[in-house]
C-alpha positions as CSV (number, residue, x, y, z in Angstrom):
1,L,-46.1,-111.4,-30.1
2,S,-49.2,-111.2,-32.2
3,S,-52.2,-113.3,-31.2
4,N,-51.0,-114.1,-27.7
5,R,-53.8,-112.7,-25.6
6,I,-51.7,-110.0,-24.2
7,N,-53.9,-108.2,-21.7
8,Q,-52.1,-105.0,-20.7
9,F,-52.0,-101.3,-20.9
10,A,-50.1,-100.0,-23.8
11,S,-48.2,-97.7,-21.5
12,A,-46.7,-100.6,-19.5
13,I,-45.7,-102.4,-22.6
14,F,-43.7,-99.6,-24.1
15,A,-42.2,-98.7,-20.8
16,N,-40.0,-101.7,-21.1
17,I,-39.6,-102.1,-24.9
18,P,-36.1,-102.9,-26.2
19,I,-34.7,-99.9,-27.9
20,N,-33.0,-101.9,-30.7
21,L,-36.0,-103.6,-32.2
22,E,-36.4,-103.6,-36.0
23,D,-39.8,-105.3,-36.0
24,L,-42.6,-105.0,-33.5
25,Y,-45.7,-107.1,-34.0
26,L,-48.4,-106.8,-31.3
27,S,-51.6,-107.3,-33.3
28,N,-54.5,-109.3,-32.2
29,N,-54.2,-109.0,-28.5
30,N,-56.1,-107.1,-25.8
31,I,-53.8,-104.1,-25.4
32,R,-55.7,-101.1,-24.2
33,G,-55.3,-97.5,-23.1
34,A,-53.3,-94.8,-24.9
35,L,-49.9,-95.1,-26.4
36,P,-47.3,-93.2,-24.4
37,V,-46.5,-89.5,-25.4
38,P,-43.8,-89.0,-26.2
39,F,-43.4,-92.4,-27.9
40,P,-40.2,-94.2,-26.9
41,S,-37.3,-93.7,-29.2
42,L,-36.9,-96.8,-31.5
43,N,-34.5,-95.5,-34.0
44,N,-34.0,-98.9,-35.7
45,L,-37.7,-99.8,-36.0
46,R,-38.8,-100.7,-39.5
47,R,-42.2,-102.4,-38.9
48,L,-44.8,-101.4,-36.3
49,A,-47.9,-103.5,-36.2
50,I,-50.4,-103.1,-33.2
51,A,-53.6,-103.8,-35.2
52,N,-56.8,-105.3,-33.7
53,N,-56.4,-104.2,-30.1
54,N,-58.3,-101.7,-28.0
55,I,-56.0,-98.6,-28.0
56,N,-57.5,-95.2,-27.6
57,G,-56.4,-91.7,-27.4
58,P,-54.3,-89.5,-29.8
59,L,-51.8,-90.7,-32.3
60,P,-48.4,-89.8,-30.9
61,D,-45.8,-88.2,-33.2
62,L,-43.8,-91.1,-34.5
63,S,-41.5,-89.0,-36.8
64,R,-39.0,-88.4,-34.0
65,S,-39.3,-91.7,-32.4
66,T,-39.3,-94.0,-35.3
67,P,-37.5,-92.2,-38.1
68,R,-36.7,-95.2,-40.1
69,V,-40.1,-97.0,-40.0
70,R,-41.4,-98.5,-43.2
71,E,-44.7,-100.0,-42.2
72,I,-47.2,-98.8,-39.7
73,D,-50.4,-100.8,-39.0
74,L,-52.5,-99.4,-36.2
75,S,-55.8,-100.4,-37.6
76,N,-58.9,-101.6,-36.0
77,Q,-58.7,-100.5,-32.4
78,K,-62.4,-101.1,-31.7
79,R,-62.4,-104.8,-30.8
80,I,-64.4,-104.1,-27.6
81,G,-66.1,-100.9,-28.5
82,N,-64.5,-98.0,-26.6
83,G,-61.2,-98.1,-28.5
84,G,-59.9,-96.1,-31.4
85,F,-57.4,-93.4,-32.1
86,T,-58.8,-89.9,-31.9
87,G,-58.2,-86.6,-33.3
88,T,-55.9,-85.7,-36.2
89,V,-52.9,-87.3,-37.9
90,S,-50.0,-85.0,-37.3
91,A,-48.4,-83.2,-40.2
92,D,-45.1,-84.4,-38.8
93,I,-45.8,-87.8,-40.3
94,S,-44.4,-86.3,-43.6
95,R,-40.9,-86.6,-42.0
96,L,-41.2,-90.5,-42.2
97,G,-39.4,-90.6,-45.6
98,D,-39.1,-94.4,-45.7
99,L,-42.8,-95.0,-45.0
100,V,-44.3,-97.5,-47.4
101,V,-47.4,-98.7,-45.7
102,L,-49.8,-96.7,-43.4
103,N,-52.9,-98.4,-42.2
104,L,-55.1,-96.5,-39.7
105,A,-58.3,-98.0,-40.7
106,V,-61.3,-98.6,-38.3
107,N,-60.4,-95.8,-35.7
108,N,-62.0,-92.5,-34.7
109,L,-59.7,-90.1,-36.5
110,T,-61.2,-86.8,-37.7
111,S,-58.7,-85.3,-40.2
112,I,-55.5,-86.1,-42.1
113,P,-52.9,-83.6,-43.2
114,S,-52.1,-82.6,-46.8
115,D,-48.5,-83.5,-45.9
116,L,-49.3,-87.1,-46.5
117,G,-48.6,-86.1,-50.2
118,S,-45.0,-85.7,-49.3
119,L,-44.4,-89.4,-48.4
120,A,-42.5,-90.2,-51.7
121,K,-42.3,-93.9,-51.0
122,L,-45.9,-94.6,-49.8
123,K,-47.5,-97.5,-51.6
124,S,-50.5,-98.2,-49.4
125,L,-52.6,-95.7,-47.4
126,N,-55.8,-96.9,-45.7
127,I,-57.8,-94.6,-43.4
128,S,-61.1,-96.1,-44.0
129,S,-63.8,-96.4,-41.5
130,N,-62.9,-93.4,-39.4
131,Y,-64.6,-90.0,-39.0
132,L,-62.7,-87.9,-41.5
133,D,-64.7,-84.7,-41.8
134,Q,-62.9,-82.7,-44.4
135,T,-62.2,-82.3,-48.1
136,I,-59.9,-84.9,-49.7
137,P,-56.4,-83.4,-49.8
138,P,-55.4,-82.7,-53.5
139,E,-51.7,-83.1,-52.5
140,L,-52.4,-86.9,-52.4
141,G,-52.3,-86.6,-56.2
142,K,-48.5,-86.1,-55.9
143,L,-48.3,-89.9,-55.1
144,I,-49.5,-91.0,-58.6
145,D,-46.2,-92.6,-59.4
146,V,-45.8,-94.7,-56.2
147,L,-49.2,-95.4,-54.6
148,D,-50.8,-98.8,-55.2
149,S,-53.8,-98.4,-53.0
150,L,-55.7,-95.5,-51.4
151,D,-58.7,-96.4,-49.2
152,L,-60.6,-93.5,-47.7
153,S,-64.0,-95.3,-47.8
154,G,-66.5,-95.1,-45.0
155,N,-65.7,-91.7,-43.6
156,K,-67.5,-88.2,-43.6
157,L,-65.6,-86.7,-46.4
158,K,-67.0,-83.8,-48.4
159,G,-66.1,-81.7,-51.3
160,L,-65.4,-82.8,-55.0
161,V,-62.9,-85.5,-55.6
162,P,-59.7,-83.6,-56.4
163,E,-58.9,-83.1,-60.1
164,E,-55.4,-84.3,-59.3
165,F,-56.9,-87.8,-59.0
166,D,-57.4,-87.7,-62.7
167,Q,-53.7,-88.7,-63.0
168,F,-54.0,-92.1,-61.1
169,V,-53.7,-94.8,-63.6
170,D,-53.0,-98.1,-61.8
171,T,-53.9,-97.2,-58.2
172,S,-56.9,-98.8,-56.5
173,I,-59.0,-96.0,-55.0
174,Y,-61.7,-96.5,-52.5
175,L,-64.0,-93.7,-51.7
176,S,-67.5,-95.4,-51.2
177,G,-69.4,-94.8,-48.0
178,N,-68.8,-91.0,-48.1
179,P,-72.4,-89.8,-48.9
180,D,-71.4,-86.1,-48.7
181,I,-68.9,-86.3,-51.5
182,P,-70.7,-84.5,-54.4
183,Y,-70.6,-85.8,-57.9
184,P,-69.3,-86.3,-60.6
185,A,-65.8,-87.5,-60.1
186,P,-63.0,-86.4,-62.4
187,L,-63.5,-87.6,-65.9
188,M,-60.4,-89.8,-66.4
189,L,-60.8,-91.3,-62.9
190,C,-64.0,-92.8,-64.2
191,F,-62.1,-94.7,-66.9
192,Q,-60.0,-96.5,-64.1
193,Q,-61.5,-99.9,-63.3
194,K,-59.7,-99.8,-59.9
195,F,-61.9,-96.9,-58.8
196,D,-64.6,-98.4,-56.6
197,L,-67.3,-96.0,-57.7
198,V,-66.6,-96.4,-61.5
199,N,-70.0,-98.1,-62.0
200,D,-71.8,-95.5,-59.9
201,A,-74.0,-93.6,-62.4
202,R,-74.1,-90.4,-60.3
203,M,-70.3,-90.4,-59.6
204,C,-69.4,-91.5,-63.2
205,P,-72.3,-90.6,-65.5
206,P,-72.3,-93.0,-68.5
207,E,-73.5,-90.3,-70.9
208,R,-70.5,-88.1,-70.0
209,N,-68.1,-91.1,-70.5
210,A,-69.7,-91.9,-73.8
211,L,-69.4,-88.3,-75.1
212,T,-65.7,-88.4,-74.3
213,G,-65.2,-91.7,-75.9
């Protein structure tokens, strides 16, 4: 049902949702208002995509309602201007043991839990262009063997880049647009071409890299 000009409140849509759905695609519409709390039980749901709408309010706890979900895309809820999920991402998200993709980009979220580091199958994490006002959870370094892409760009992050990020080898890491992150970045991270600040002389001083080489 993506790109169908659906113009409804989210609460009305989910009040009549079939409980046996495995895939739910509602992106690129004009769905507005808050998602229902509690979120309806969709025990068979594998993919939830409601990107590019105008939903607002808090993120509901999906761990009890969609326990088998693999992909969540709730990005870009600012199509009109007053949308966007607010508040924090619940630590209960760590219960979604099958989660592979989590995209919450372009919202109004203010914090993420360290528990994200417990998502052992997570390959893509995008929480860019929000209002994250915290240090980067070092627990994300636990995902070095599975994570393909980590995008935390365009936020209000502060504190040094965790030393645990030194261990990322083939992961695309995006941290630009966070002016309050002090430099430099962990040394070995500055040798990873998939780090978006690898050519930033303050974050990755060339003289330090040269001494190490």
